[in-house]
C-alpha positions in Angstrom: -22.9 9.2 10.4 -21.9 6.2 12.6 -20.0 3.5 10.8 -18.4 0.4 12.4 -15.0 -1.0 11.4 -15.3 -2.9 8.2 -15.3 -6.6 8.6 -13.0 -7.2 5.7 -9.9 -6.5 7.7 -10.1 -10.0 9.1 -13.3 -11.8 8.2 -13.6 -14.4 5.4 -17.3 -14.5 4.4 -19.0 -17.7 3.6 -19.8 -18.6 0.0 -16.4 -17.8 -1.5 -14.4 -20.3 -3.4 -11.5 -21.8 -1.2 -11.1 -24.9 -3.3 -8.1 -24.9 -5.7 -9.8 -27.5 -8.0 -12.6 -25.0 -8.6 -10.3 -22.3 -9.8 -11.4 -21.8 -13.6 -9.0 -22.2 -16.4 -7.6 -18.8 -17.4 -5.2 -17.1 -19.7 -3.4 -14.1 -18.4 -3.0 -11.0 -20.4 0.4 -11.1 -22.2 2.8 -8.8 -20.3 5.4 -8.4 -23.0 3.0 -8.0 -25.9 1.9 -4.6 -27.0 -1.7 -3.5 -27.8 -0.7 -3.6 -31.5 0.6 -7.2 -31.2 4.2 -6.3 -31.2 6.6 -8.2 -29.0 8.5 -6.3 -26.2 12.0 -7.3 -26.0 14.0 -4.3 -24.6 13.8 -1.6 -22.0 12.7 1.1 -24.5 10.0 -1.0 -25.9 9.0 -1.7 -22.2 8.5 1.9 -21.5 5.8 2.0 -24.3 4.2 -1.2 -23.1 4.4 0.0 -19.5 2.4 3.1 -20.3 -0.3 1.0 -22.2 -0.7 -1.2 -19.1 -0.7 1.7 -16.7 -3.4 3.6 -18.7 -5.5 0.4 -18.6 -5.3 0.1 -14.9 -6.0 3.8 -14.5 -9.1 3.8 -16.8 -10.6 0.4 -15.9 -9.5 -0.3 -12.3 -8.3 2.4 -10.0 -9.5 5.5 -11.7 -7.7 8.7 -13.0 -6.5 11.4 -10.6 -7.4 15.0 -11.4 -4.5 17.5 -11.9 -3.3 18.9 -8.5 -2.7 22.7 -8.7 -2.9 23.3 -5.0 -0.2 23.8 -2.3 1.0 22.0 0.7 2.0 23.9 3.9 4.0 21.9 6.5 3.8 22.8 10.2 5.5 20.9 12.9 3.2 20.4 15.8 5.4 18.4 18.1 9.1 17.5 18.4 10.8 15.2 20.7 14.5 14.2 20.7 14.4 11.2 22.9 11.5 9.2 21.7 11.4 5.4 22.1 13.7 5.5 25.2 16.3 7.7 23.4 16.3 5.6 20.1 14.6 8.0 17.9 13.8 11.6 17.0 9.9 12.0 16.7 8.1 14.7 14.9 4.4 15.2 14.2 3.8 17.4 11.1 0.5 18.9 9.9 0.4 18.9 6.1 -2.3 21.3 5.1 -3.4 20.6 1.5 -5.0 23.7 0.1 -6.6 24.3 -3.3 -8.1 27.8 -3.6 -10.1 28.4 -0.5 -10.5 24.7 0.3 -8.2 22.9 2.6 -7.7 19.4 4.2 -5.3 18.7 7.0 -3.3 15.5 7.1 -1.1 14.5 10.1 2.2 12.8 9.5 4.0 11.0 12.4 7.7 10.6 11.6 10.3 8.6 13.7 13.9 8.8 12.6 16.9 7.1 14.1 19.0 9.7 16.1 22.2 8.2 14.7 21.4 9.1 11.1 21.6 12.4 9.4 19.5 11.5 6.4 17.6 8.2 7.1 15.9 5.7 4.7 12.2 5.6 5.5 9.3 3.1 5.4 6.3 5.1 4.5 2.7 3.9 5.1 -0.8 4.4 6.2 -2.2 3.2 9.5 -5.8 2.2 10.0 -7.1 4.0 13.0 -4.8 7.0 13.9 -1.2 7.8 14.5 -1.7 7.4 18.2 -2.5 3.7 17.7 0.9 2.8 16.4 2.7 3.8 19.6 2.1 3.7 23.3 3.9 7.0 23.8 1.5 9.2 25.7 2.2 12.5 24.0 1.4 11.6 20.4 -1.7 13.4 19.4 -5.0 11.5 19.1 -6.4 11.6 15.6 -9.0 14.3 15.3 -10.5 12.7 12.1 -13.5 10.4 11.5 -12.6 6.9 12.4 -14.7 3.7 12.0 -16.3 2.7 15.2 -14.5 -0.3 16.9 -15.6 -1.4 20.4 -12.3 -3.3 20.9 -10.4 -0.3 20.3 -12.6 2.1 22.3 -13.6 4.0 19.2 -17.3 5.3 19.4 -19.2 8.0 17.7 -16.6 7.7 15.0 -14.0 9.5 17.1 -10.8 8.1 18.4 -10.1 8.1 22.2 -7.3 7.5 24.6 -8.4 3.9 24.9 -7.1 3.2 21.4 -3.6 4.5 22.1 -1.0 1.8 21.1 -3.7 -0.7 20.0 -2.0 -1.2 16.6 1.6 -1.1 17.8 2.2 -4.8 16.8 1.7 -3.7 13.2 4.5 -1.1 13.6 7.4 -2.7 15.4 9.1 0.7 15.9 12.0 -0.4 18.1 13.0 -3.1 15.5 12.9 -0.7 12.5 14.7 2.1 14.2 17.3 0.0 15.6 18.0 -1.3 12.1 18.7 2.3 10.9 15.4 3.0 9.2 12.8 5.6 9.9 9.0 5.4 9.8 6.6 7.9 8.3 2.9 7.0 8.9 -0.4 8.7 8.6 -4.1 7.7 9.1 -5.6 6.9 5.8 -8.8 8.5 6.7 -7.1 11.9 6.9 -6.9 11.7 3.1 -10.2 9.9 2.4 -12.5 8.5 5.0 -13.3 4.8 4.2 -17.0 4.8 3.6 -19.1 5.5 0.5 -20.7 8.9 0.5 -20.4 9.7 -3.2 -16.8 11.1 -2.9 -17.8 14.4 -1.1 -15.5 13.9 1.8 -11.6 13.9 2.2 -9.4 15.5 -0.4 -12.1 14.9 -3.0 -13.6 18.1 -1.7 -10.6 20.0 -2.8 -11.3 19.4 -6.4 -14.3 20.7 -8.6 -13.8 18.3 -11.4 -17.0 16.4 -12.2 -16.7 12.6 -11.9 -17.2 10.0 -14.7 -16.8 6.2 -14.8 -13.1 6.5 -14.9 -12.7 8.9 -12.0 -10.5 8.0 -9.0 -11.8 5.6 -6.2 -10.4 5.6 -2.7 -7.4 3.4 -3.5 -6.2 5.8 -6.1 -6.9 8.7 -3.6 -4.9 7.1 -0.9 -2.1 6.4 -3.3 -2.2 10.1 -4.3 -2.0 11.1 -0.7 1.3 9.0 -0.3 2.7 11.0 -3.2 1.8 14.3 -1.5 3.7 13.0 1.6 6.6 12.2 -0.7 6.5 15.8 -1.8 7.1 16.8 1.8 9.7 14.1 2.5 11.8 15.2 -0.5 12.3 18.6 1.3 13.2 17.2 4.7 16.9 17.1 5.1 16.6 14.4 7.8 15.1 12.0 5.3 17.0 10.2 2.5 14.3 10.8 -0.2 16.1 8.4 -2.6 15.3 5.5 -0.3 11.6 6.0 0.7 9.9 2.6 0.7 6.2 2.5 0.5 4.4 -0.2 2.5 0.8 -1.3 3.1 -1.4 -4.1 4.5 -4.6 -5.4 3.1 -6.5 -2.5 1.2 -3.5 -0.3 2.1 -1.3 -3.1 0.4 -3.4 -2.5 -2.9 -2.8 1.2 -2.2 1.0 0.7 -1.9 1.2 -1.2 -5.2 -0.8 1.4 -7.0 1.3 4.2 -5.5 4.4 2.5 -6.4 3.1 2.0 -10.1 2.1 5.6 -10.1 5.1 7.3 -8.6 8.6 6.2 -9.3 10.1 8.2 -6.5 9.3 5.3 -4.2 12.5 3.2 -4.2 10.7 0.0 -3.0 7.4 -1.3 -2.8 5.9 -3.8 -0.1 2.4 -5.4 -0.4 1.2 -7.3 2.7 -1.8 -9.5 2.0 -3.3 -7.3 -0.5 -5.4 -9.8 -2.2 -8.1 -8.9 -4.8 -7.2 -5.5 -6.5 -3.8 -5.9 -5.1 -1.3 -8.6 -5.8 -3.7 -11.6 -6.3 -4.6 -12.8 -9.9 -8.2 -11.7 -10.4 -9.0 -14.4 -12.9 -8.6 -17.2 -10.3 -11.8 -16.1 -8.7 -10.5 -17.4 -5.4 -11.5 -16.0 -2.1 -12.5 -12.3 -2.5 -13.6 -11.7 -6.1 -14.0 -8.5 -8.2 -17.9 -8.7 -7.8 -17.6 -9.1 -3.9 -15.0 -6.3 -3.5 -17.1 -3.9 -5.7 -20.2 -4.9 -3.8 -18.7 -4.5 -0.3 -16.6 -1.5 -1.2 -18.0 0.4 -4.1 -15.9 3.5 -3.4 -12.4 1.7 -3.6 -12.2 1.5 -7.4 -13.4 3.5 -10.4 -16.9 2.7 -11.7 -15.5 1.0 -14.8 -14.2 -1.8 -12.7 -17.7 -2.8 -11.9 -18.1 -3.9 -15.5 -16.0 -6.9 -14.6 -18.2 -8.2 -11.8 -18.3 -12.0 -12.4 -16.5 -11.3 -15.7 -12.8 -11.3 -14.6 -11.8 -13.2 -17.7 -12.8 -10.0 -19.8 -10.4 -7.7 -17.8 -7.9 -6.2 -20.1 -5.3 -6.4 -17.3 -4.4 -8.6 -14.4 -2.5 -8.1 -11.2 0.8 -9.5 -12.4 1.0 -6.5 -14.6 0.4 -4.2 -11.7 3.5 -5.6 -10.0 5.5 -5.5 -13.3 4.7 -1.6 -13.4 7.2 -1.4 -10.4 10.1 -2.8 -12.3 13.1 -2.5 -12.0 12.6 -1.3 -8.4 12.4 -4.1 -5.7 9.0 -5.2 -4.8 7.9 -7.6 -2.0 4.5 -9.4 -1.8 3.5 -11.5 1.3 0.7 -13.7 2.2 -0.5 -15.6 5.3 -1.6 -19.3 5.3 -5.0 -18.8 6.9 -5.9 -15.7 4.8 -7.6 -17.5 2.1 -9.7 -14.5 1.4 -6.6 -12.8 0.1 -5.8 -15.9 -2.1 -2.1 -16.6 -1.1 -1.4 -18.7 -4.2 -2.9 -15.9 -6.4 -0.5 -13.5 -4.7 2.3 -15.6 -5.3 1.4 -16.1 -9.0 0.9 -12.3 -9.3 4.5 -11.8 -8.2 5.8 -14.8 -10.4 4.2 -13.6 -13.6 5.6 -10.2 -13.2 9.2 -11.7 -13.6 9.5 -11.0 -17.3 9.6 -7.3 -16.9 12.4 -7.7 -14.3 14.3 -9.8 -16.8 14.2 -7.0 -19.4 16.6 -5.2 -16.9 18.8 -8.2 -16.2 17.2 -8.8 -12.8 16.0 -11.9 -11.1 12.6 -12.3 -9.7 11.5 -15.0 -7.3 14.1 -17.5 -8.4 11.6 -20.5 -8.0 8.6 -21.8 -9.9 7.1 -23.4 -6.7 5.1 -21.6 -4.0 7.4 -21.8 -0.9 6.4 -23.3 2.4 5.5 -20.9 5.3 8.4 -19.2 6.8 10.7 -19.7 3.8 11.1 -16.4 2.1 12.2 -16.5 -1.6 13.2 -14.0 -4.3 15.7 -11.4 -5.5 14.3 -8.2 -6.9 10.7 -9.7 -6.4 10.4 -11.0 -2.9 7.8 -13.2 -1.5 6.8 -15.1 1.7 3.9 -17.1 3.1 3.6 -16.6 6.8 1.7 -19.0 9.1 -1.3 -17.4 10.5 -4.2 -15.0 9.8 -4.7 -11.8 8.0 -2.3 -9.4 9.8 1.1 -7.7 9.5 3.4 -9.0 12.1 6.9 -8.8 13.5 7.9 -11.7 11.3 6.6 -9.9 8.1 8.7 -6.8 9.1 11.8 -8.8 9.7 11.6 -10.0 6.1 10.9 -6.5 4.8 13.9 -5.1 6.8 16.1 -7.9 5.5 14.9 -7.2 1.9 15.7 -3.4 2.3 19.2 -4.3 3.7 19.9 -6.5 0.7 18.8 -3.9 -1.9 20.0 -0.8 -0.2 23.1 -2.0 1.8 24.1 1.5 2.6 20.9 2.0 4.6 21.3 -0.8 7.0 22.4 -0.1 10.5 25.9 -1.3 11.1 28.0 -1.6 14.3 29.6 1.7 15.3 27.4 3.7 13.2 
């Protein structure tokens, strides 16, 4: 099967609503009112309400993950003490996920600052293979299926040397490592190749459970994969497993939010331009809509989500509640001014309307009612910025995420003399 890179990474199809005056009037689901109508005013009540919200997202949006009774075997396949000009220790680790006689290999690329014994780590997927995030010549080229992309020299759905370092701008390794943080990244297609084949590929093949309308889609699958990597990181003495920050861009920003909601081991969550099904309010019907995303990517969500095509107002949840599920952990949402497909204002409002959950813990959210101008980050335990430019993750974005991590995990930041 030959499949080209999906246009959704950057394209903004015609016919979508980009006019704020055409956003319909809507009422968001009440965050702090239980299914029985009772008000939520304390942390204990929030735990019950949180489960109600989570269960709705699981059943109606992302899908339920089957029980995992398999095992993961980690094998180091390369080790370098002087990576990035001596700044980092670099390791490549094969994680073999095995369930009975079925197995699936996932390859983790791990950079750790040489000056730290147990480093905090940013964990996230990359789009085209581990070798694309760095120009270092000895990082293995991904052996997995990859979407064809002429610009990256990817043909016949296989990566080549031509794509080495092609996504390095999305992972400013020197900046991250020099600030005292590590990076753990893996190719998302190792866990589940990003095309619709009826869920027969990727880790789905490890499970025998029959599917129904509430079964997991690819976003839930990718989130599950991040948790399995976390299982490994918890056992790695070179990683501070209490400070693993999950990050994602675009569809992987949706994944990061769902991973953070599903697995509280992630100490911080970062969503970069995640749009519909991520941080943006679905009821706004601005840019990409539920119908458009389910039509273009029918494998991303569970089948139940399709009930809400062109009927966003009937959703029992909306994306501010997804962000609220991360409370009281720090969460950061970012937008780009030209990325109207992802609905920057809707992403801001998703973050803004998650604030009541944080207030239950005595924590401040965005600290503003107004969407900020570009390059003016705002927020406390909920962070937000609007960056000038297009759909991308840039050095500017990473600088804000590193600053956010420094503020909330001050013991993690690199200090002179460390």
